[in-house]
LOGU-443477 format. One line per field, with one value per residue: z negated, y, x of N, C-alpha, C, O in turn; residue in three letters; chain. Coordinates in pm, whole numbers. Example, Ala and Ser with C-alpha at 12.3 -4.5 7.8 and 13.67 -1.06 7.14 Angstrom:
% residues 2
nw: (-780:-708)
nv: (-569:-225)
nu: (1319:1285)
caw: (-780:-714)
cav: (-450:-106)
cau: (1230:1367)
cw: (-780:-787)
cv: (-330:3)
cu: (1320:1290)
ow: (-846:-804)
ov: (-332:114)
ou: (1424:1341)
code: (Ala:Ser)
unit: (A:A)
% end
This chain:
% residues 105
nw: (-1093:-939:-648:-376:-118:159:245:471:459:674:841:1002:1071:1237:1296:1040:979:1182:1095:836:889:952:721:512:462:459:681:656:407:451:661:524:378:561:602:374:421:656:557:371:547:693:489:422:668:682:455:528:765:640:516:250:-70:-286:-546:-503:-402:-624:-808:-692:-720:-988:-1131:-1183:-1035:-1033:-1031:-775:-625:-685:-569:-305:-242:-87:-168:-440:-587:-610:-507:-600:-410:-479:-571:-331:-183:-322:-281:-3:23:-108:77:282:440:529:395:571:605:760:864:1072:1312:1304:1535:1738:1814)
nv: (-1476:-1560:-1404:-1609:-1608:-1708:-1615:-1633:-1668:-1542:-1763:-1904:-2214:-2370:-2205:-2172:-2442:-2486:-2306:-2405:-2670:-2632:-2632:-2821:-3158:-3116:-3209:-3493:-3529:-3407:-3571:-3810:-3762:-3755:-3876:-3782:-3507:-3496:-3576:-3364:-3152:-3208:-3182:-2912:-2794:-2881:-2758:-2495:-2488:-2524:-2286:-2233:-2145:-2243:-2225:-2251:-2514:-2647:-2590:-2727:-2982:-3012:-2950:-2788:-2486:-2507:-2781:-2844:-2705:-2856:-3096:-3029:-3005:-3149:-3434:-3376:-3485:-3778:-3850:-4037:-4265:-4220:-3956:-3823:-3883:-3738:-3478:-3461:-3473:-3240:-3050:-3083:-3316:-3662:-3924:-4120:-4411:-4590:-4882:-4917:-5104:-5152:-5011:-5208:-5230)
nu: (-607:-301:-145:-159:-84:98:422:655:1013:1258:1477:1748:1806:1962:2182:2279:2356:2555:2756:2804:2896:3158:3295:3510:3435:3160:3003:3008:2882:2634:2534:2510:2285:2077:1815:1676:1686:1528:1274:1223:1221:989:805:825:747:480:372:404:244:-3:-18:56:194:467:362:93:71:167:-33:-250:-159:-143:86:408:557:838:870:777:965:1198:1114:1113:1383:1638:1827:1854:1653:1464:1171:876:664:401:407:483:254:64:162:140:-139:-208:-118:-284:-240:-174:22:248:434:689:872:1146:1299:1650:1883:2088:2427)
caw: (-1022:-867:-503:-328:25:201:318:503:463:797:821:1125:1017:1327:1270:906:989:1257:1007:726:944:964:590:490:393:475:782:602:300:513:733:425:329:675:577:274:488:744:477:319:661:722:380:436:788:644:364:611:849:547:466:105:-144:-384:-660:-461:-396:-764:-867:-636:-768:-1135:-1179:-1190:-913:-1041:-987:-628:-575:-693:-474:-167:-237:-48:-238:-582:-645:-531:-550:-578:-305:-537:-571:-195:-142:-387:-209:130:9:-148:189:387:522:473:403:648:595:846:876:1213:1329:1332:1669:1740:1915)
cav: (-1574:-1502:-1395:-1730:-1590:-1755:-1518:-1706:-1595:-1582:-1849:-1975:-2330:-2415:-2115:-2211:-2569:-2466:-2245:-2495:-2781:-2595:-2651:-2953:-3252:-3088:-3296:-3629:-3519:-3380:-3689:-3907:-3728:-3726:-3910:-3687:-3377:-3510:-3573:-3229:-3065:-3234:-3127:-2764:-2760:-2909:-2655:-2375:-2498:-2506:-2149:-2239:-2122:-2350:-2210:-2303:-2659:-2694:-2580:-2837:-3114:-3016:-2947:-2653:-2445:-2564:-2921:-2843:-2666:-2974:-3188:-2976:-2990:-3277:-3479:-3348:-3551:-3890:-3861:-4165:-4259:-4160:-3811:-3781:-3889:-3622:-3356:-3463:-3440:-3099:-2960:-3125:-3421:-3792:-3978:-4245:-4466:-4710:-4934:-4926:-5200:-5082:-5031:-5288:-5182)
cau: (-525:-186:-153:-101:-62:231:501:778:1141:1330:1599:1793:1869:2065:2293:2332:2426:2675:2855:2835:2969:3299:3355:3560:3349:3015:2937:2988:2789:2504:2490:2468:2149:1993:1678:1618:1660:1416:1151:1204:1188:850:729:824:665:342:328:397:121:-117:-19:59:316:496:273:-39:85:181:-172:-329:-106:-146:227:467:634:974:867:766:1095:1283:1063:1151:1526:1694:1942:1853:1540:1411:1029:806:566:282:428:476:114:-7:208:79:-282:-214:-98:-382:-189:-167:161:265:570:704:1007:1179:1413:1779:1941:2212:2524)
cw: (-948:-715:-444:-177:59:285:348:499:588:767:950:1077:1108:1311:1137:912:1072:1174:894:765:957:834:570:416:407:566:727:494:355:585:640:373:443:654:480:338:586:671:423:431:696:617:396:560:752:553:437:695:762:493:313:45:-233:-506:-626:-459:-541:-833:-819:-687:-919:-1193:-1179:-1060:-918:-998:-835:-565:-579:-588:-332:-154:-208:-132:-389:-655:-558:-571:-516:-461:-356:-536:-428:-144:-200:-317:-72:120:-21:-27:313:482:457:487:478:637:688:847:1028:1219:1368:1477:1653:1846:1982)
cv: (-1499:-1494:-1517:-1724:-1624:-1649:-1581:-1613:-1641:-1658:-1918:-2097:-2379:-2334:-2148:-2340:-2556:-2404:-2339:-2617:-2754:-2617:-2798:-3038:-3231:-3187:-3434:-3630:-3498:-3505:-3802:-3884:-3705:-3759:-3816:-3554:-3386:-3507:-3429:-3136:-3083:-3177:-2974:-2718:-2777:-2801:-2522:-2373:-2473:-2365:-2139:-2203:-2244:-2347:-2274:-2455:-2714:-2695:-2698:-2971:-3121:-3021:-2802:-2616:-2502:-2708:-2934:-2801:-2780:-3079:-3156:-2957:-3127:-3309:-3458:-3429:-3662:-3915:-4001:-4147:-4198:-4009:-3758:-3787:-3772:-3496:-3353:-3422:-3291:-3004:-3003:-3229:-3558:-3849:-4108:-4282:-4583:-4751:-4962:-5012:-5114:-5112:-5110:-5233:-5291)
cu: (-415:-214:-82:-88:83:295:636:898:1212:1456:1626:1873:1982:2198:2362:2412:2554:2788:2900:2916:3119:3369:3392:3467:3200:2947:2904:2883:2647:2453:2446:2329:2047:1848:1606:1590:1543:1281:1123:1161:1038:763:712:737:516:291:312:271:-2:-126:-14:197:346:403:138:-38:91:43:-256:-288:-109:-5:278:541:775:976:855:899:1190:1245:1108:1296:1586:1815:1947:1747:1490:1264:973:714:437:292:420:333:34:34:137:-70:-293:-196:-184:-330:-209:-25:159:410:580:852:1033:1301:1538:1824:2072:2300:2601)
ow: (-900:-662:-459:-114:-4:380:261:532:611:679:1005:1047:1059:1312:1126:858:1032:1182:863:685:972:832:607:312:370:531:745:487:312:570:673:328:422:687:503:316:598:717:429:412:726:648:386:554:789:570:412:699:806:433:255:105:-251:-562:-709:-506:-573:-905:-899:-697:-975:-1293:-1176:-984:-814:-935:-774:-462:-481:-527:-251:-57:-296:-163:-458:-777:-437:-662:-421:-417:-281:-503:-406:-67:-133:-294:-33:203:34:-27:427:598:344:588:450:655:695:833:1097:1142:1449:1530:1565:1953:2068)
ov: (-1388:-1568:-1531:-1830:-1575:-1597:-1582:-1494:-1761:-1621:-1984:-2086:-2425:-2389:-2150:-2348:-2614:-2447:-2350:-2665:-2847:-2620:-2888:-2995:-3318:-3243:-3486:-3723:-3563:-3539:-3880:-3977:-3643:-3677:-3776:-3493:-3290:-3445:-3383:-3051:-2985:-3127:-2919:-2618:-2693:-2756:-2447:-2274:-2408:-2326:-2047:-2230:-2333:-2452:-2342:-2519:-2815:-2789:-2762:-3064:-3227:-3089:-2707:-2704:-2542:-2754:-3022:-2856:-2800:-3141:-3244:-2894:-3213:-3221:-3515:-3440:-3642:-3994:-4068:-4036:-4128:-3941:-3655:-3699:-3715:-3410:-3250:-3345:-3223:-2893:-2964:-3232:-3567:-3822:-4196:-4199:-4667:-4669:-5023:-4995:-5022:-5221:-5081:-5194:-5264)
ou: (-436:-296:40:-81:176:236:724:888:1227:1534:1537:1992:2085:2308:2485:2522:2655:2903:3019:2997:3197:3492:3316:3418:3121:2843:2794:2803:2552:2336:2356:2262:1943:1762:1492:1485:1466:1186:1009:1074:970:656:603:665:434:178:218:199:-97:-226:-71:301:263:369:77:-132:28:9:-325:-368:-81:20:199:583:826:1072:914:940:1262:1332:1135:1336:1586:1896:2031:1753:1475:1239:1013:686:369:195:356:295:-52:-51:82:-118:-379:-250:-159:-373:-256:41:78:499:489:942:952:1395:1531:1805:2154:2255:2684)
code: (Met:Ala:Asp:Leu:Lys:Tyr:Lys:Pro:Val:Pro:His:Asp:His:Lys:Glu:Phe:Leu:Ala:Lys:Ala:Arg:Thr:Arg:Lys:Gly:Phe:Ala:Glu:Ala:Tyr:Asp:Ala:Leu:Glu:Leu:Glu:Tyr:Gln:Val:Val:Ser:Gln:Met:Leu:Arg:Ala:Arg:Ser:Arg:Ala:Gly:Leu:Thr:Gln:Asp:Ala:Val:Ala:Glu:Arg:Met:Gly:Thr:Thr:Lys:Ser:Ala:Ile:Ser:Arg:Leu:Glu:Ser:Ala:Gly:Lys:His:Ala:Pro:Ser:Leu:Ala:Thr:Leu:Lys:Arg:Tyr:Ala:Ser:Ala:Val:Gly:Cys:Glu:Leu:Gln:Val:Lys:Leu:Val:Arg:Gln:Lys:Thr:Thr)
unit: (A:A:A:A:A:A:A:A:A:A:A:A:A:A:A:A:A:A:A:A:A:A:A:A:A:A:A:A:A:A:A:A:A:A:A:A:A:A:A:A:A:A:A:A:A:A:A:A:A:A:A:A:A:A:A:A:A:A:A:A:A:A:A:A:A:A:A:A:A:A:A:A:A:A:A:A:A:A:A:A:A:A:A:A:A:A:A:A:A:A:A:A:A:A:A:A:A:A:A:A:A:A:A:A:A)
% end
């Protein structure tokens, strides 16, 4: 079996965003995908807390590492609730979805 020990790669997301927001059109495109980025961020944190690699999650879900990579890429893939539930279970979590009333201005 492959070495499935999680080894995080250092990344300063705030620094990355600050630099990227200086590019024309980035802020609008990023803001349009806010919900997707929030979901992906939660997925990555859950996988990190579980100490799992993409390979390990894929093995637990009965899929491939490339499928997990696509799943963890905001804006490129719209996973079903069933897939999100399987991912959550694979990283030792449960999926919760809620609808929140919009703020009126």
